[in-house]
C-alpha positions in Angstrom: 33.9 5.8 70.2 30.2 7.6 69.7 31.2 10.4 72.2 34.5 10.8 70.8 33.0 11.1 67.3 30.9 13.9 68.7 33.2 16.0 70.6 35.8 15.8 67.7 32.8 16.9 65.4 32.1 19.7 67.3 36.1 20.8 67.4 36.0 20.7 63.8 33.0 22.8 63.2 34.6 25.3 65.8 38.3 25.0 64.3 39.8 28.5 63.3 41.8 27.4 60.4 40.7 24.7 57.5 43.6 22.4 58.1 42.7 21.6 61.5 38.8 21.7 60.9 40.1 19.3 58.0 42.3 17.0 60.3 39.4 16.6 62.6 36.6 15.8 60.2 39.4 13.0 58.8 39.5 11.7 62.4 35.8 11.8 62.6 35.4 9.7 59.5 37.9 7.1 60.5 36.5 6.8 63.7 32.9 6.4 61.9 34.3 3.7 59.8 35.8 1.8 62.9 32.4 1.7 64.4 30.7 1.0 61.6 32.8 -2.3 61.5 32.6 -3.0 65.3 28.6 -3.0 65.5 28.8 -5.2 62.2 31.4 -7.8 64.2 28.8 -7.4 67.1 25.8 -8.6 65.3 27.7 -11.3 63.2 30.2 -12.7 65.4 28.8 -11.9 68.8 24.8 -11.8 68.8 25.3 -14.8 66.3 21.1 -13.7 65.5 19.3 -16.2 63.6 17.2 -15.7 60.8 14.4 -13.4 60.9 16.2 -11.2 64.2 19.5 -10.8 61.7 17.7 -8.7 59.3 16.2 -6.5 62.4 19.4 -5.8 63.6 21.0 -5.4 60.1 18.2 -2.5 59.8 19.4 -0.9 63.2 23.1 -1.0 62.1 22.1 1.0 59.0 20.1 3.5 60.7 22.5 4.3 63.1 25.3 4.7 60.3 23.2 6.7 58.0 22.0 9.2 59.8 21.3 12.1 57.3 17.9 11.1 57.3 17.4 12.7 60.6 18.4 16.1 60.0 16.6 16.2 56.5 13.1 15.0 58.8 13.8 18.0 61.0 14.6 20.4 57.8 10.9 18.9 56.0 8.9 19.0 59.1 10.1 22.2 60.2 8.9 24.0 56.9 5.6 25.7 56.5 4.1 22.9 54.1 6.3 19.8 54.1 4.5 18.3 51.4 5.7 21.1 48.9 9.2 20.9 50.5 12.0 20.2 47.6 13.1 17.2 49.4 9.8 15.9 50.4 9.7 12.8 48.2 13.6 12.2 48.9 12.9 12.0 52.7 10.1 9.2 52.0 12.0 7.7 49.7 14.8 7.2 52.4 12.2 6.3 54.9 11.2 3.4 52.9 14.7 2.1 51.8 15.7 2.3 56.0 12.2 0.3 56.6 11.0 3.3 58.5 7.9 2.5 57.3 5.3 4.1 60.2 7.3 7.6 59.5 6.6 7.1 56.1 3.2 6.5 56.1 2.7 9.8 58.3 4.4 11.7 55.7 2.2 10.3 52.9 -0.8 11.0 55.4 0.8 14.9 54.9 0.6 14.5 51.1 -3.0 13.2 51.2 -4.1 16.1 53.1 -2.2 18.7 51.0 -2.9 17.0 47.6 -6.6 15.7 47.6 -6.0 14.0 43.9 -3.1 11.7 45.1 -5.3 10.9 48.5 -6.5 7.6 47.7 -2.9 6.2 46.3 -1.2 7.6 49.4 -3.9 5.8 51.6 -3.6 2.4 49.4 0.5 2.6 49.5 0.1 3.5 53.3 -2.0 0.4 54.0 1.0 -1.7 52.0 3.3 -0.4 54.4 1.5 -0.8 57.4 0.2 -4.7 56.6 3.9 -5.4 55.8 4.7 -8.6 57.9 8.0 -8.2 59.9 9.2 -10.3 62.8 9.3 -8.1 65.4 10.9 -8.9 68.9 8.7 -10.9 71.2 6.8 -11.9 68.3 5.4 -15.9 68.8 5.3 -16.3 64.9 7.8 -19.1 63.4 9.6 -18.4 60.4 7.3 -20.0 58.2 4.2 -18.2 59.1 6.3 -15.2 58.4 7.3 -15.9 55.0 3.5 -17.3 53.9 2.4 -13.7 55.1 4.9 -11.8 53.6 4.1 -13.9 50.2 0.7 -12.9 50.4 1.9 -9.0 51.3 3.9 -9.2 48.3 1.2 -10.7 45.5 -1.0 -7.8 46.9 1.9 -5.1 46.3 2.3 -7.1 42.4 -1.4 -6.6 41.8 -1.6 -2.7 42.5 1.5 -2.5 40.4 -0.2 -4.6 37.5 -3.5 -2.5 38.0 -1.6 0.8 37.5 -3.1 1.7 40.9 0.2 4.3 41.3 0.5 5.3 37.6 -0.7 8.9 38.1 2.2 9.3 40.6 5.7 8.3 39.3 7.0 8.8 42.9 4.5 6.5 44.4 5.0 4.1 42.0 8.4 4.2 42.7 8.0 3.8 46.7 5.8 0.5 45.5 8.7 -1.1 43.2 11.1 -0.4 46.0 8.8 -2.4 48.4 8.6 -5.3 45.8 12.7 -5.4 46.1 12.9 -4.2 42.4 16.4 -4.3 42.0 16.0 -2.0 39.1 14.1 0.8 41.1 16.6 0.5 44.1 19.5 1.3 41.9 17.8 4.1 40.5 17.7 5.4 44.2 21.9 5.2 44.3 22.3 8.6 45.6 20.0 8.0 48.4 21.2 4.8 49.4 24.9 6.3 49.7 26.7 2.8 49.9 26.3 -0.6 48.8 25.5 -2.4 52.3 22.5 0.2 52.6 21.7 -1.6 49.4 22.0 -4.9 50.6 20.3 -4.4 53.6 17.1 -2.9 51.8 17.4 -5.5 49.3 17.2 -8.3 52.0 14.3 -6.1 53.7 12.0 -6.3 50.5 13.3 -9.4 48.8 14.4 -11.9 51.4 13.2 -11.1 55.2 14.1 -14.5 56.3 17.6 -14.4 54.9 19.9 -17.2 57.0 23.3 -16.0 58.3 25.2 -18.5 56.1 23.6 -17.0 52.9 24.5 -13.6 53.8 27.8 -13.6 52.1 26.0 -14.3 48.7 23.6 -11.3 48.8 26.7 -9.0 50.0 29.0 -9.9 47.2 26.2 -9.7 44.6 25.0 -6.4 46.0 28.6 -5.0 46.0 28.8 -6.1 42.2 25.3 -4.4 41.4 26.0 -1.4 43.4 29.5 -0.6 41.7 28.4 -2.0 38.5 32.2 -2.3 37.2 32.9 1.4 37.6 35.0 1.3 40.6 36.5 -1.1 42.6 35.9 -1.8 46.1 37.7 0.1 49.0 39.3 -1.2 52.1 36.6 -0.5 54.1 34.3 -2.7 51.5 37.2 -5.6 51.9 36.6 -5.6 55.4 32.5 -5.6 55.6 32.8 -8.3 53.0 35.1 -10.5 55.0 32.6 -9.9 57.9 29.8 -11.2 55.7 31.8 -14.0 54.8 32.0 -14.7 58.4 35.9 -15.0 58.3 37.1 -13.3 61.3 40.9 -13.6 60.6 40.4 -12.0 57.2 38.7 -8.8 59.1 41.5 -8.4 61.3 44.2 -8.9 58.4 42.1 -6.0 56.5 41.8 -3.9 59.5 45.6 -4.1 60.2 46.2 -3.1 56.7 43.8 -0.5 56.3 43.8 1.4 59.6 47.1 3.4 60.8 47.4 1.8 64.0 46.7 -1.1 66.0 44.0 0.6 68.5 41.2 -1.2 67.1 42.3 -4.5 65.7 44.0 -5.0 69.4 40.6 -4.3 71.0 38.6 -5.9 68.4 40.4 -9.3 68.6 40.4 -9.1 72.5 36.7 -8.6 72.5 36.3 -11.8 69.8 38.9 -13.6 71.9 36.7 -13.0 75.0 33.8 -14.6 73.3 35.9 -17.7 72.6 36.1 -17.1 68.8 39.9 -16.9 68.2 40.8 -20.0 70.2 42.0 -22.4 67.6 44.3 -19.6 66.0 47.6 -19.7 67.6 50.8 -17.7 66.0 53.9 -20.0 64.9 56.2 -18.1 67.5 54.2 -19.6 70.9 51.6 -16.4 71.4 47.9 -16.3 70.3 46.8 -13.4 67.8 45.1 -11.6 70.6 48.3 -11.2 72.5 50.5 -10.6 69.5 48.1 -7.5 68.7 47.8 -6.3 72.3 52.2 -6.5 72.2 51.9 -4.4 69.1 49.6 -1.9 70.2 51.2 -1.5 73.8 54.7 -1.2 72.0 53.4 1.8 70.0 52.0 3.9 73.2 55.5 3.2 74.6 56.9 5.5 71.7 54.4 8.0 73.0 56.0 10.6 75.6 52.6 10.3 78.2 50.8 7.4 76.7 53.3 5.0 77.9 51.9 4.4 80.9 48.6 3.4 79.3 50.9 0.7 77.5 51.9 -0.8 80.9 48.1 -2.0 81.3 48.3 -3.6 77.8 51.3 -5.5 78.5 49.9 -6.8 82.2 47.2 -8.6 80.1 49.4 -10.4 78.0 50.2 -13.8 80.1 52.7 -15.2 77.9 55.0 -12.6 76.6 53.8 -9.1 78.3 56.1 -9.2 81.3 59.5 -9.7 79.0 58.2 -6.9 76.6 57.3 -4.4 79.7 60.8 -5.1 81.1 62.1 -4.4 77.8 60.2 -1.3 77.1 60.8 0.2 80.5 64.7 -0.1 80.4 64.3 2.0 77.1 62.3 5.0 78.7 64.7 8.2 78.8 64.5 9.1 82.4 64.4 13.2 81.9 62.7 14.2 85.2 62.9 12.4 88.7 58.9 12.3 88.4 59.1 10.2 85.2 61.8 8.0 87.0 59.4 7.8 90.2 56.5 6.9 88.0 58.8 4.0 86.2 59.9 2.9 89.4 56.7 2.5 91.1 55.5 0.5 88.1 58.6 -1.5 88.5 58.3 -2.2 92.3 54.3 -3.0 92.1 55.6 -6.0 89.7 58.5 -7.1 91.5 61.2 -6.4 88.8 64.0 -6.4 90.9 66.8 -5.8 88.2 64.8 -2.9 86.8 64.4 -1.1 90.2 68.0 -1.6 90.8 69.0 -0.2 87.4 66.8 2.9 87.7 68.0 3.7 91.3 71.8 3.4 89.8 70.9 5.7 87.1 69.3 8.3 89.4 72.0 8.0 92.0 74.9 8.6 89.4 72.8 11.8 88.2 72.5 12.9 91.8 76.3 12.4 92.3 77.0 14.5 89.3 74.8 17.2 90.6 76.4 17.1 93.6 73.4 16.0 95.4 74.9 13.6 97.9 71.7 12.8 100.1 69.8 12.0 96.9 72.7 9.8 95.7 73.0 8.0 98.7 69.2 7.5 99.1 68.7 6.2 95.4 72.1 3.7 96.1 70.5 2.7 99.2 66.9 1.5 97.3 69.1 0.0 94.7 70.8 -2.0 97.1 74.2 -1.1 95.5 77.1 -1.7 98.2 79.6 -0.3 95.8 77.9 3.0 94.9 76.9 3.2 98.2 80.6 3.2 99.3 81.3 5.7 96.8 78.7 8.0 98.0 79.8 7.4 101.7 83.5 8.4 100.5 82.2 11.8 99.1 80.3 12.4 102.4 83.5 12.0 104.2 85.6 14.1 102.1 83.2 16.5 102.1 83.2 16.8 106.0 87.1 16.7 106.1 86.8 20.0 103.6 83.9 21.5 105.5 84.0 20.4 108.9 80.2 19.6 109.0 77.8 17.3 107.6 75.3 17.7 104.6 72.1 15.8 104.8 72.1 15.5 108.1 68.7 13.9 108.4 69.1 11.0 106.2 72.5 10.2 107.7 70.7 10.1 111.2 68.0 7.9 109.9 69.7 5.3 107.9 68.6 2.6 110.6 69.5 -1.0 108.9 70.1 0.3 105.5 73.8 1.5 107.1 74.4 -2.3 106.8 75.0 -2.1 103.2 78.6 -1.6 103.0 81.3 -1.1 105.5 82.0 2.7 104.5 78.2 3.3 105.0 78.4 1.8 108.4 81.1 3.8 109.3 79.3 7.0 107.6 76.3 6.4 109.7 78.3 5.3 113.2 80.9 8.2 112.7 77.9 10.6 112.7 76.6 9.0 115.8 79.9 9.8 117.3 79.2 13.2 116.6 75.7 13.4 118.1 77.0 11.4 121.4 79.8 14.3 121.5 77.5 16.8 121.1 75.0 15.6 123.7 78.1 15.2 125.9 78.0 11.4 126.4 81.7 11.4 126.3 82.2 8.0 127.6 79.8 6.4 124.9 81.3 8.4 122.2 84.8 7.6 123.3 83.9 4.0 123.2 82.4 4.2 119.8 85.5 6.0 118.4 87.6 3.5 119.6 85.7 0.5 118.0 85.5 2.3 114.8 89.1 2.4 114.8 89.8 -1.1 116.1 87.5 -2.9 114.3 88.9 -1.7 111.2 86.0 -0.4 109.8 87.0 3.0 109.4 89.1 3.5 106.3 92.9 4.1 107.0 93.0 7.6 105.1 90.3 8.6 107.6 92.4 7.6 111.1 94.0 10.8 111.6 90.6 12.8 111.5 89.2 10.4 114.0 92.2 10.8 116.0 92.0 14.5 115.9 88.3 14.1 117.1 89.6 12.2 120.4 91.9 15.3 121.1 89.2 17.3 122.9 88.3 13.8 125.1 91.8 13.4 126.0 91.9 17.2 127.1 88.7 16.8 129.1 89.0 17.3 133.3 87.8 13.9 133.8 89.6 10.9 132.3 87.3 9.6 129.5 89.6 6.8 128.0 90.9 4.1 130.2 94.7 3.3 130.0 93.9 0.2 128.2 92.1 2.3 125.5 94.6 4.9 125.3 97.2 2.3 124.5 94.9 1.0 121.5 94.9 4.7 120.7 98.7 4.7 120.5 99.1 1.9 118.9 96.6 3.3 116.0 98.8 6.5 115.8 102.1 4.6 115.5 100.6 2.1 112.8 99.8 5.1 110.7 102.6 7.1 110.9 104.9 4.1 110.3 102.9 3.6 107.2 103.2 7.1 106.0 106.6 7.1 106.6 106.8 3.6 104.4 104.5 4.7 101.5 105.2 8.5 101.1 107.6 10.2 98.4 109.1 13.6 99.4 108.0 16.7 97.3 107.6 20.2 98.4 104.1 20.1 98.6 104.4 17.0 100.7 107.2 18.7 102.9 104.6 21.6 103.8 101.8 19.0 104.7 104.4 16.8 106.7 105.0 20.1 108.8 101.0 19.9 109.7 100.9 16.4 110.0 104.1 16.3 112.4 102.1 18.8 114.5 99.0 16.8 114.8 101.1 13.6 115.6 103.0 15.5 118.3 99.9 17.1 119.9 98.4 13.8 119.8 101.6 11.7 121.7 101.5 14.8 124.1 97.7 14.2 124.8 98.0 10.4 124.8 100.7 10.4 127.3 99.3 12.9 130.0 95.7 10.8 129.3 97.7 7.8 130.0 99.3 9.1 133.1 96.0 10.3 134.4 94.4 7.2 133.9 97.0 5.0 135.5 96.9 7.2 138.3 93.1 7.0 138.5 92.9 3.3 138.2 95.6 2.9 140.4 94.0 5.0 143.5 90.7 2.8 142.4 92.4 -0.3 142.9 94.0 1.2 146.3 90.7 2.0 147.9 
């Protein structure tokens, strides 16, 4: 989040038009609020810091999110005479408000050097800053010891104030009052504090340094009321932070869901809290827990985006109860505009063994390919879908194209069908018929003739294609050597007679049919003549072989 904010801030500065600059600035402010909420949740719910270290974490939290002081510090120190800079006392005050007392002392030493009249006052206040007891990491002192030391230190601060030690310098006197936790003095610095939670942490630092987590929400509520002073009502961010100070995790999630424009933050926050086992007792009435519900909502939102839908897949994968079902439903609704996108969706489905979705996508792509007359692609998709009916349809289109053009398209695909040709009878026939042509081209006539005959006698070839197969047999019947045996020739004759007799029974005469019949009659006569000649040659050859 921090890296994204810094990048967007630079983009906002470099923006050419005001509208886009404002848009990026708005995004930065939203991310800043989100980071503020997350860091507080981390301190209160995950770190679960006890009294003492809790305040140190809250100080770091405020310093991280109220960072204007660093640029102001650089500006003041960069001037020729820092103590005369118009923002000098504002800077010292902010450093004290944030508990950065070492840096405040260094600034006071500059004031002492530049203004000898206030040197003693600066030294005394600097000593008070230096001796303020703070429970630092690794310190072995107990909270009781810290409270005793802090009480003595506070009494010393009060004594200096009552003795009017800083009466000659209103700025130093104001700083001493702040260090005593004087609420009126703190509220005078509203502009420098910026917000109520900064006021809260400063108030705790100088009034209740050993505050316990259980008491935090009382101080938070009173600080909010005092800071707003009834002049304005709390913002959504204030409500979220207050719910966190009350240790009400579910209210934090609810308020974030209402205030933020999408589910990104609440989904990730809930996921992290769930991993810390802080949401185990909260199941929703429809069977899913809160973590899964929010992840499902966020993933569903991602699927509405043209490219981020791929990220949504990972979120669904991490929802054990309803994730897979939701993913299946969303994948079915993705518009497959391009083959590249379709392949991505297909890969996702295959990786998760979503058989029905794989089949559905392949069918859609096969139909698109057929509409675009890309038969090879259509056949490939129908095989991948294991759709026998569609594979039959595409195979018929291949055979029809062959009848019209006299050659096959997509030979590589047909030649390498392998076991896939068993998907449907028509696909098997297409593969075997192509194999017949390959054998014929390689002059392996005997194998080619046996395959051709088996295609017809096994009833695997569509009857509408028988005439084409018989026509393919003509060159083999006219070869010098006898290819078909007498028995095989009888089979071919039977197929021819069966075909012609059925056509006579089914066809109704018309002008076009009569013309086609003339061509068909010529083919039949040529086939009968070739078959008769081959039969005579086969009988003579087989008889002579028997005689020898």
